[in-house]
N, C-alpha and C positions, 0 to 999 in steps of 0.2 A: 535450550542449553541452560545449565545451572538451575534447573527446576522452574524457570519462569515461562509463562504462557503469554504470548503477546496477543493484543486485541484482534489483529487480522486472522489469527488461527481460530479464535472463537467465532468470528464471523463466518469462516468456512464451515464450521459445524452447523450453523444455522442453515446454510445453503445445502449442505450434504444431506440434512434430514428431509429435504424435499425430494430426493431421488433414491433414498435408501436408508439403511442403518449405518451411521458413521463409525468408522474405525480410524483412530488417530495413531500417528507414528511419532514417537518422541525419541530423539537421538542425543547422545552426548552426556556430559556430566549432569546429574540430577534428573535424568529422563523419567525415572519412576516417580519422582516427586510431583510430576505434572498431572498424574492420573486423576486426582480429586477434582482439579479445575476442569479438566477435559470431560470427565464424567458428568459434572454439574451442568455442562452445556451440550450434552447429548451423545457423547462417545460411548458406544456399547462395549468397545474393546480398545485398549491402549497397548500397542506394540512398542516395546522399549529395547534400546541397545546402547550401551556405552562403550566407547573405545577412544583411545587417544587420537586416532586418525581423523576424527571429525574436527578437532581443533588444530591439528598439526598440518593438515593438507587441505587443499581447496577442492570443493565441489564433488569430485569423483567418489570419495567414500560415501557421501550422502546419496549419490545416485545408486551406488551398489546396494545401500540399505533399502532405498525405495523400491528397487527392483525385487529384492528379497521379500519385501512386504507385499508387493503386487502379486508375486507368485504364491504367497501364503494365503492371500485373501480372495483373489480373483474378483476385484471390485467392479462395480458398475461404472465408476469414474474415479479419477485421481485428481484431487484439487490441491493447488498451491497458491500462496499469496503472490501477487504480482510485484515482487521485489526483483532487483537485478539478479540476485542469487536464485530466487525461486523460479524465475523464468529460464535460467540456464539449466537448472536441475530438471525442470519439466521437459525442456527440449531434448536433453540427453536421454531422459527416460523414454520419451515418446519414440525416439529412434531405436532404442534397444528393444522395445516391446512391439515395434511395428504398428504404432497407433498414430492417429491424427491428433493435432494439438490446437487449442484455441487459447489465445493470450489476451490479457486485459479485459476479461469479462466484467460486466457491471451488474449482472443478474443471472440467475440460473433457475430453470424450472424443469419438471419432469415432462418427457414427451413420449409418444407412442413408440418411437424408434431410438430412444435414448435421451439423455439430458440435452436441453436446448439452452444455449448461452446467448445472452444479449451483450452486444459490444457497441461502443461508440467509435466510428471509423472516420477516416479522412478528416483528421483534426476535429473529431466530434461533430462534423457537419451532418452525419447520417447515423441512424441507429439500425443495427442489423440483428437478426436472430439466426444463429448457426448451430449445427450439430456435427459431430464427428461421424463420418461414414465408414471409417475403417478402424477396427480394433477397439480398445477401451479408451474412451475419451480422456485426454489429459488437458486440464483446464486451469489457467491461472486467473485469479480474481483480484481486482483492484481493492485496496483497503477502503472501508466505509461504504461498500456496496450492499451490505446487509446489516441489520441490527443484531447486536449480541443478545441472545435470548437464553435464559436458563431453561433447561429441559433435562432434569436428572435422569441418568441412565446408569447401567451397571458399571461401566468403566473397568471391566476386568483386565488386569494387567498380565500380559504375556511377554516373555522374553523372545525377541526376534533373533533368529539365527542368520548371521551375515558373514559371507566370505568375500573379503576384499579382492578386487581384481588387481592385476599387475600395474594398471594405470593409476590406481588409487593413491600411490605415493609419488606421482610424477611431479606435482607442483607443491613444494613445501612452503609453509609460512615461516619466514625467517625472523620477523619482528612484529610487534604489535604496539600501538600507541593509543592510549585511551583518549576518546574524543572529549574535548572540554565541555562540561555540562552547562547548559544555559538555564536549566530548570523548566524549559518549555517542552511541549510534546514533540515527538519525532515528526518531521515535516510530512512524510507520505502517509502517516497514520492519523494525523490530527483531525479532529472533528471541525475545527475552525482554523483557517489560515488567513493571515493578513500579509499582503505582499506590497513591496514598494518598487517603483520603477524609475525611469529617467527623470520624472517630475520631482522626485525627492531632492535632486540637485547636488547630492554629495553624501559621503559617509557620515559627516558630522550631523546630518539631518535625519538619519535613520532611527534615532531614538524616538522620534514622533511616531513612526510605524511600530516600533517595539512597545511603546507605552500602550497603544491601542490593543496590540496582541496580548500583552500581559493582563490588561483589564478584562479580557475575554477568555483568558486561559488558552490562548491560541499559539500556533506555531508561526514563525516569521519566514516569509518567502521573499524572493527578489526576481526581477526580470533579468533577461540576459544583458540588457543594456547596463543595468546597475552593477551586475557582476563583472562584466567586461571592463567597466570603468574602475573596478577595484573598491567599490563602495560597500560590498557585502560578500561573504564567502561563497565560493562556487557550490559548496554543499547545500546551499539554500536556494539555488536557482530552480525556478519553476518554468518548464517549457519543453519543447521537443528535444533540445540538447541538454536538458537538465532533468529534474524529477517531475513525474506525473502525479498530480494530487486529485483527490475526488472527495473533498470534505463536505460536510453539511452546509457550511457557510464559507464563502471565499470573498475577501474584501481586497480589491485592487486599488491602490493609492498611487496616482501619478503614472499609471501604466497605459500606454496607448492602445494595446490590444493587437499587436502584430500576430500573424498566424503562428509564428514560432512559440509565442507565449500561450496563445489560445489552445494549442495542441496539448499543453500540459495541465490545463485547469478547466477545460470546457465541460467536463462531466460533473463539476461541482453542483450540488443540489440547489443552492441559492447563491447568486453572484451579485455583489454590490461593487460599484465603481465610483471613485471620486477622481474627477479630472476637469481641469479648467477649459479644455478644448471640447466644445459641444459636438464636434464632428469626429471625435476619436472613435476608431473602430470598436473599441471595447464596449461602447454603448449599444452595439448591435446585438449583443448576446446577454446583457445583464438583466436581472430581475428588478433591480433598483439602481438608478443612476443619479449621482449628484454632480451637477456642473458647478464647479467652484474651486477655489484655491485649497489644496489639501492641507496647507499649514493653518488655515482657518477652520476647515471642516473637521479634520481628524482629531485635533485636540478637544473640540467641542463634543464630538462623539465619545471620546475617551472619558471625559468628565461625566457625560450623561450615563454611560455604562456604570461608572463607579457609584454615581448617585443612586441608580436603581438597585445596585447590589447592596446599598446601605453601608 
């Protein structure tokens, strides 16, 4: 939308090149303006369509457009970012075209019988490799699952012909409110996440977590306990009932590591925990653990980061 291309989309192009020649779909205001960025990262073709329905109604207009793109291209697979909206559109599309779906993949590779997706399942306790056995694979991919790689391609822009279904205008957006900007990366897309939990002790202490996040250029997360206590907004909750993140670096401060939280962050590439309880479950899955008071450890870490950055 508005000509902007988000990082997860560019990551999808990296994965798509492993299984074929990527064709990108850009919808809404400024769709054609995305072509240059998409071509720079491997899109051989960019299908565009602008209509007010994409902004005025929920989900279904985009499903109609993706179905039109599917019918126009006959792809080897259809890839989506694993956002809440992305997974809903993917599921609806899979039903329409009679295909299997794989959600929350963390890797993708070519296989003899079609693309093979890697997933972290059962709260990331196991890693599986799966492929769709019926129809064209529809796959959603977690952000930060692949590096963004420049791979200049033609990026030929073609107008997509879309006929909206009767259901496209079933759910209308009646109001919008801009989210207050913190200047930090979006939680689910951030390369680094710093989260605080029950051990932070209160909303007044979360600036300790925020200071470390800001020194690293990171997003701020929170455990369910911290959110339920009203210490931090629900939009920042990481966990099974919150948001799922998969950053390059995840720092957990004062988080015990209950299964509910682990389900939302266990696929992070490197995990660091600070907790004064040496028996906390979080230490079972970390790459680096510090047993200590977060109010002593985290400020020191923040200062060290600032010093190294000069």
